[in-house]
C-alpha positions as CSV (number, residue, x, y, z in Angstrom):
1,M,26.1,94.2,158.3
2,L,28.9,96.1,156.5
3,L,27.2,99.5,156.6
4,E,24.9,99.3,159.7
5,D,23.7,102.7,160.7
6,K,25.6,104.5,157.9
7,V,24.1,107.2,155.8
8,A,24.7,106.8,152.1
9,V,24.0,109.2,149.2
10,V,23.8,107.8,145.7
11,Y,23.6,109.9,142.6
12,G,22.3,108.3,139.4
13,A,20.4,105.8,141.7
14,G,17.7,105.3,139.1
15,G,20.3,103.8,136.7
16,S,21.6,100.3,136.7
17,I,25.0,101.0,138.4
18,G,23.6,103.5,140.9
19,G,20.6,101.3,141.6
20,A,22.8,98.3,142.2
21,A,24.9,100.2,144.7
22,A,21.9,101.7,146.5
23,R,20.3,98.2,146.9
24,A,23.6,96.8,148.3
25,F,24.1,99.8,150.6
26,A,20.6,99.4,152.0
27,R,20.9,95.6,152.3
28,E,24.1,96.1,154.3
29,G,22.3,98.4,156.8
30,A,22.7,101.9,155.4
31,R,20.0,104.5,155.2
32,A,20.1,105.2,151.5
33,F,19.3,108.6,150.0
34,L,18.7,108.2,146.2
35,A,19.2,111.1,143.9
36,G,18.6,111.4,140.2
37,R,17.0,113.5,137.5
38,T,13.9,111.4,137.0
39,A,11.5,110.4,139.8
40,G,10.1,107.2,138.3
41,P,13.3,105.1,138.3
42,L,14.3,106.4,141.7
43,D,10.9,105.5,143.2
44,K,11.2,102.0,141.7
45,V,14.6,101.3,143.3
46,A,13.4,102.8,146.6
47,E,10.3,100.6,146.6
48,E,12.5,97.5,146.0
49,I,14.7,98.5,148.9
50,R,11.8,99.0,151.3
51,A,10.2,95.7,150.2
52,A,13.5,94.0,151.2
53,G,13.4,95.7,154.6
54,G,15.8,98.5,153.9
55,A,15.5,102.3,154.3
56,A,15.4,104.6,151.3
57,E,14.4,108.1,150.4
58,T,14.4,109.8,147.0
59,A,15.0,113.3,145.6
60,V,15.0,114.7,142.1
61,V,18.4,116.3,141.8
62,D,20.5,117.4,138.8
63,A,24.1,116.4,139.9
64,G,25.5,119.1,137.7
65,D,23.6,121.9,139.4
66,E,25.7,123.4,142.2
67,A,22.8,124.9,144.1
68,A,20.7,121.8,143.8
69,V,23.5,119.4,145.0
70,D,24.4,121.6,147.9
71,A,20.8,122.0,149.0
72,F,20.2,118.2,148.7
73,V,23.3,117.2,150.7
74,D,22.7,119.8,153.4
75,G,19.1,118.5,153.7
76,V,20.3,114.9,154.0
77,A,22.8,115.9,156.7
78,A,20.2,117.9,158.6
79,R,17.7,115.0,158.7
80,A,20.1,112.1,159.1
81,G,22.7,113.8,161.2
82,R,25.7,113.0,159.0
83,I,26.8,111.6,155.6
84,D,29.1,108.6,155.6
85,V,29.2,107.6,151.9
86,S,28.7,109.6,148.7
87,F,28.7,107.6,145.4
88,D,28.3,109.4,142.1
89,A,27.2,107.0,139.4
90,I,25.5,109.4,136.9
91,G,25.6,108.7,133.2
92,Y,27.7,111.0,131.0
93,G,25.8,110.9,127.8
94,D,28.8,110.1,125.7
95,V,29.1,110.0,121.9
96,Q,31.3,107.3,120.6
97,Q,33.0,108.3,117.3
98,P,36.6,108.5,116.0
99,L,38.3,111.6,117.2
100,M,38.8,112.8,113.7
101,E,35.0,112.7,113.2
102,I,33.5,113.8,116.5
103,S,32.4,117.4,117.0
104,Q,34.0,119.6,119.6
105,A,30.7,119.8,121.5
106,D,30.2,116.0,121.5
107,F,33.8,115.5,122.6
108,L,33.7,117.9,125.5
109,Q,30.1,117.4,126.8
110,P,30.6,114.1,128.6
111,I,34.0,115.1,130.0
112,V,32.5,118.3,131.4
113,T,29.5,116.4,132.7
114,A,31.5,113.8,134.5
115,T,34.1,116.0,136.1
116,R,31.6,118.8,137.1
117,S,29.3,116.3,138.7
118,Q,32.0,114.5,140.6
119,F,33.5,117.8,141.7
120,L,30.2,119.2,143.0
121,T,28.9,116.0,144.7
122,T,32.3,115.3,146.4
123,R,32.7,118.9,147.6
124,A,29.2,119.0,149.1
125,A,29.7,115.7,151.0
126,A,33.2,116.6,152.1
127,R,31.9,119.7,153.8
128,H,30.0,117.5,156.2
129,M,32.5,114.7,156.4
130,T,35.4,116.8,157.4
131,A,33.6,118.0,160.5
132,R,33.4,114.4,161.7
133,G,36.8,113.3,160.4
134,T,35.5,110.4,158.4
135,G,33.7,109.5,155.2
136,V,34.0,107.7,151.9
137,I,33.7,109.1,148.4
138,L,33.1,106.6,145.6
139,A,33.2,107.1,141.8
140,F,32.5,104.7,139.0
141,G,34.5,104.4,135.8
142,G,38.2,104.4,136.2
143,G,41.1,104.6,133.8
144,G,43.8,102.3,132.5
145,T,46.3,102.0,129.7
146,Q,44.1,100.0,127.4
147,T,41.9,101.7,124.8
148,L,40.2,101.1,121.5
149,P,39.8,103.3,118.4
150,G,36.6,105.1,117.8
151,L,35.5,105.6,121.4
152,G,35.5,109.4,121.3
153,R,35.5,110.6,124.9
154,F,34.5,107.3,126.3
155,K,38.0,106.5,127.5
156,I,39.0,110.1,128.1
157,A,36.3,111.1,130.6
158,P,37.1,108.2,133.1
159,D,40.8,109.1,132.8
160,A,39.9,112.7,133.7
161,L,37.9,111.5,136.7
162,E,40.9,109.6,137.9
163,G,42.9,112.7,137.9
164,L,40.2,114.4,139.9
165,R,40.0,111.4,142.3
166,R,43.7,111.6,143.0
167,Q,43.5,115.3,143.8
168,W,40.5,114.8,146.1
169,A,42.2,111.9,147.9
170,I,45.3,114.0,148.6
171,E,43.3,116.9,149.9
172,L,40.7,115.0,151.9
173,G,42.9,112.3,153.3
174,P,44.1,114.4,156.3
175,H,40.5,114.8,157.2
176,G,39.9,111.0,157.4
177,I,38.0,110.8,154.1
178,R,38.7,108.0,151.7
179,V,38.3,108.5,147.9
180,V,38.1,105.4,145.7
181,T,37.1,104.6,142.1
182,L,35.5,101.3,141.0
183,K,36.3,100.3,137.4
184,S,34.6,97.4,135.7
185,G,35.7,97.1,132.1
186,G,32.0,97.0,131.2
187,V,28.9,95.5,132.8
188,P,26.6,93.9,130.2
189,E,23.5,94.1,132.4
190,S,23.8,97.9,132.2
191,L,23.2,97.9,128.5
192,P,19.6,98.7,127.5
193,T,18.0,95.7,125.8
194,E,17.2,97.8,122.7
195,F,20.8,99.1,122.4
196,P,22.0,98.6,118.8
197,G,24.5,95.8,118.5
198,A,24.2,94.8,122.2
199,E,24.9,91.1,121.6
200,G,28.1,91.9,119.8
201,I,29.2,94.3,122.5
202,V,28.6,91.8,125.3
203,D,30.6,89.2,123.4
204,S,33.5,91.6,123.0
205,L,33.4,92.5,126.7
206,V,33.6,88.9,127.7
207,D,36.3,88.1,125.2
208,A,38.4,90.9,126.7
209,T,38.5,89.4,130.2
210,R,41.0,86.9,131.5
211,L,38.3,85.0,133.5
212,G,35.8,84.5,130.7
213,R,33.1,86.5,132.5
214,T,32.3,90.1,133.2
215,A,31.2,91.8,136.4
216,T,27.5,91.7,137.1
217,L,25.4,94.5,138.7
218,A,25.4,92.4,141.8
219,D,29.2,92.3,141.8
220,V,29.2,96.1,141.4
221,G,26.9,96.6,144.4
222,D,28.7,94.1,146.6
223,M,32.1,95.7,145.9
224,A,30.7,99.2,146.4
225,A,29.3,98.2,149.8
226,F,32.6,96.6,150.8
227,V,34.8,99.6,149.7
228,A,32.4,101.9,151.5
229,S,32.7,99.9,154.7
230,D,35.2,100.1,157.5
231,R,36.6,96.7,156.4
232,A,38.2,98.6,153.5
233,R,39.5,101.4,155.7
234,T,43.0,101.1,154.3
235,L,41.8,101.8,150.7
236,T,42.1,105.4,149.4
237,A,43.7,107.3,146.5
238,T,43.3,104.2,144.3
239,D,40.9,102.4,142.1
240,V,39.5,98.9,142.6
241,N,39.6,96.8,139.5
242,I,36.6,94.5,139.1
243,S,37.1,94.0,135.4
244,C,37.8,90.3,135.6
245,G,41.1,91.0,133.9
246,A,39.8,93.0,131.0
247,I,41.9,95.9,132.4
248,V,45.4,94.9,133.3
249,D,47.0,97.2,135.9
């Protein structure tokens, strides 16, 4: 298995992206620690992992709260002995409006949420990873040159995360820690079924690809597990494009 005997922490594990990664990590042999702000969705993912023979523990954690993140990570390291993988897949709560119409608060909130969380969760994990000289930090989102009008911060926050990812990769690389972003171009399965205009959004996501299909949640999980594994040991300071050609690098 790709992650046999590894210890993986996943933030936003009760959500679709985080849950997909947590399931894949556990399936590949990792001991998964699931963090999120709501117990119910976390417990559901953990139950599915255990039913499939995997190992999972849950904790209610606000990934934007410095003290809570530090206490959670220190607790995981104390119980499990180490942290091998940290994947931050929290939602940003973005508001999509043209920049001329969006309020300052709505514009800034998701950018601050994304960068603060990724900063805090990475720093907490890196404190333990540097002592062992190994570890993998994963983020989800990613940037690119393509954009559309009316997205508000939707494009800007992932670009900001990429700048943060580059800085972490440069500073943590000498300690043996890899830092990688996964970017998808949109995963239709992650849209709530009641989301307004979901069908049209899905069609537009598929039309934007070169392959005529989008990444699935299973694809996200599989790629996250691969990138977190030693088979991807040459990957750092980069993003991994799983957009089926919707984002052209």
